N, C-alpha and C positions, 0 to 999 in steps of 0.2 A: 699463432700460426697464420700463414698467409696462403691465399688461394692461387690457382693456376693463372699464369700470365700469358700463356700462349707462346712463350719464348723457349726455344730449345727442346730437348727431350725431357721426359719425366723419368727420374732415376730414384729408385729405392735402394738404399745402402743399409743393410742390417749391421747392428753393432757399431754404429758410427759416432758414439759419444766420446771416443778416444782412439788412440793408436792408429792402426792401419785404416779402420773404417772412417775415422775423422779425416785422414789424409785423402782417402778416396772421395769422400763427399766434397772436400774443397777442390779437388782436381776437376771433378765434373762441373762444379759451379764456375770455376775459372774458364772452362770450355764453353760456357754459355747455357748449360743445362739447369733444370730445376730439380731440386734434390729434397727427398724426405730423409731426415736424420732419424734413425731408429735407435731406441735404447730399451733396456729390459724392464726398467721400473723406476720407482721414486728415487732410489739411491743414486741413480745416474742421471736424473733429470737436469740438475744444474750443469753438469758437464755437457749434456746434449744441447742445452740452451746456449751455452757458450760457443759450441761448434756452429749451431745455427746462426748465431749473430756474426760469426766470422766469415760466412759464405759470401762470395761475390754475387752481385745481381740480386734478383728478387724472385718471388714465386715459390720459395722454399717452405718447408714445414717440419715439424717434429712430431713423432708418434712413438708411443710406448707399447710393447707387447712382449709377453713371455713366449719365446719360440717353442718351448716344450709343451705348450698348450695349443692343441689344434684349433680350437675355437678362437683363441686370441690371434693365431696366425691368420685365420680367415678374416677376422675383423681388420687386422693390419692391412691386408691386401685390399679390402674394400675401401678403407679410409685413405690409403695412399692413392688409389685410383680417383677417389672423390677430390682429394686435395690437388693432385697434379693434372687432373683431366684424364690421363691414362699413364700407365707405367710402361715405358719403352725399354728401360734397362733395369734389370734386377741384379744386384751384387749380393750374393750370399756370403757375407763376411763374418757374421757373429759366430763365436765359438767360446767354449769354456773348458778349463781343466778342473775337474771336480775333486776336491780333497775328500779322503775317506771320512765318514761320520765319526769314526772312533778317534779322530785327532791326528790325522796325518800332517805332513808338512804343508806349508802354505802353497808349495808348488802343486800339491795334489798327487804325490807319488803313491802308486798302488801296485808294487811288484807282487807277483803271484805268491812268492814264498814268504812274504811279510805282511800280507793283508788277510784279515779274517773274512769268512764267507759272507756275512751280512754286509760288510763294507764293500766287498768285491761286487756283489750284486747291485748295491745301491749306486756305486760309481759308474758301472756300465750302463745302468738304466738312465741315469741323469745325463751322462755324456752323450749317448746316442740320441736321446730325446731332443737335445738342443743342437748338437753338431751335425746330425744326419737327418733325423725325422723332421726337424724344424725346416731346414732348407728344402727338403723334398715336398713338404706340405705347402710351403710358400711358393715354390716353383709351380706346383699344380694350380694354385689360385691365380697367380700372375700370368702364367702362360696360357691358361684357358681364356683369359681376357684378350691376350695378344692374338690368339687364333680367331676369336669370335668378333672382335671389334676392329675393323680395318683401320690402319694408321691414317693420319691426316696427310694431305699432299705434301711431299717433300720430306716426310719423316721416315727414316728407315724402319723396317720391320724389326721386331724385338731382339734383344740381346740378354743372355744370362751369363754371368761370370761367377764362378765359385772360387772362394779363397780356401785352398786346401793346405797341404804341408809336405815338406820334404820327409817328415816322419812317417808318412804313408809308405815310403819306399825304403828308407834307411832302417826303420824299426824304432820303436819306443819301448824298451824293456821295463822302464820304471813307470810309464804312463801309457800302458797298452791300449786302454779304451780310447784315449785321444788319437793315437796313431791309427787305430782301426776305424774310428769315425771319419777321419780324413781320407783314408783309402776308400771307404764306402762313398764319400762325397765325390771323389774323382770318378769312380765307376758309375755313380748315378748321373753325373754330368755327361759322360760319354753315351749312356743309354738315351738321355734326353736329346743329345745332339743328333743321334740317328732318327729319333722319333719326330722331333720338332723341325728338322731340316726341311721336310716337305712343306712346311708352312713359311719357310724363309727365316726361321728363328735360329740364330747361332748360339751355341752353348759351349763355353770354354772353361777351363780351370787353371789356376796358378798354384804352384807348389813352392812356397818360399821356405828358405832356411831360417836361421835366427834373424830376428828383426829387433831393432832398438825400441822396444815397447815394454809396458808393464808386464805382459805375459811372459816375456823372456827375462824378467828381472833376476831370477835365480841364477841364470847363466852369466849374468854380468854383475852379480852382487858384490864381489870383491875382486881385487886386481888379479889374483891367481885364476879365478874362474873366468873372468873377462878375457884374460890373455889366452887361455886354452880355447875359449869359444871363438875368438877372433882368428886363432891359428888354424881353425878348420878350413878357412878359405885362403887360397893363395893371395888374395887381395889384402889379407890381414885385418879384416874388419867384418862387421855384420851389416845387413841392409838397413836403410832408413825407411820409415813408413812412406815417405814421399816417393821413393824409388818404386816400391810395390804399387803405389797408387798410379803412377804413370804407366806401369805395365798393364794394370787393370783397365785404364782408360784406353790404351791401345787395343786390347782384346775386345772392347765394347765398341770400337770405332765403326762408323757406317760401312767402311769398305773391308772389314775384317772377317766377313762370313766364312772365308775359306780356311780359317783357323779353327772352325767349329769341330769339336771332338778332341781338340788338343789339350794336353796338360803341360803347361809351361813350367819347366824346372827353373827356379829363380833363387838360386842359393850360392851364387858367387863361386861356382865350381867346387863347393864343399862336399858334394855327393854326386857322383856321376853314375849313370846307368845306361 
């Protein structure tokens, strides 16, 4: 890992060893920012290292932490601040879909009428710990520093961008814990937008539909499934990670504070509300 170079903003992107998070990390690096690539543990270390090596510029680093562990979250915030000098932008991107312990599908389906009690409780606990409590705890750690440590001259006050989901509004009958965790993340972001605005910190969220990533693999697994998924949007396709990354970059831009509190629907008109 490399240390702070004094160039650009310091950006922490959770879950950035692949997919949307990797694309977000690359977008910020291309914009001249310094990025911490976060991953969950040893199994994703090689992917995270590859993303780190692909970033434009210098001053970047890689950190591992289990977001379901509050103490690990606190260490992540401390280590990211040490590595970057300060965290100016936090992107809460990491999320998971938890398969039932009793042997559910790879997708992690847990419909109410087909999931046993023990599995139901375990899926909800694990999903909320990572997808909602993790971002909440990390935001506490990072935003406290944003409030207490004045930014350097010419560096905008902090930004927090949460990566939510269309499923928070459309409903997720087969993976209800995931949909609820994203709805909670949207609501948490709006609460923080109101609270942190007095400090000049803007908080926004983005609610994508299907994206061409591993997490959406089940929806694109065969031609019939892929065709049905693409047909949800009048554009006849799903989003790319790079498109989501550009939207996140715009929400975190220095002049974007008036978007604070917004949840950006980003689903190609596949779900309107």
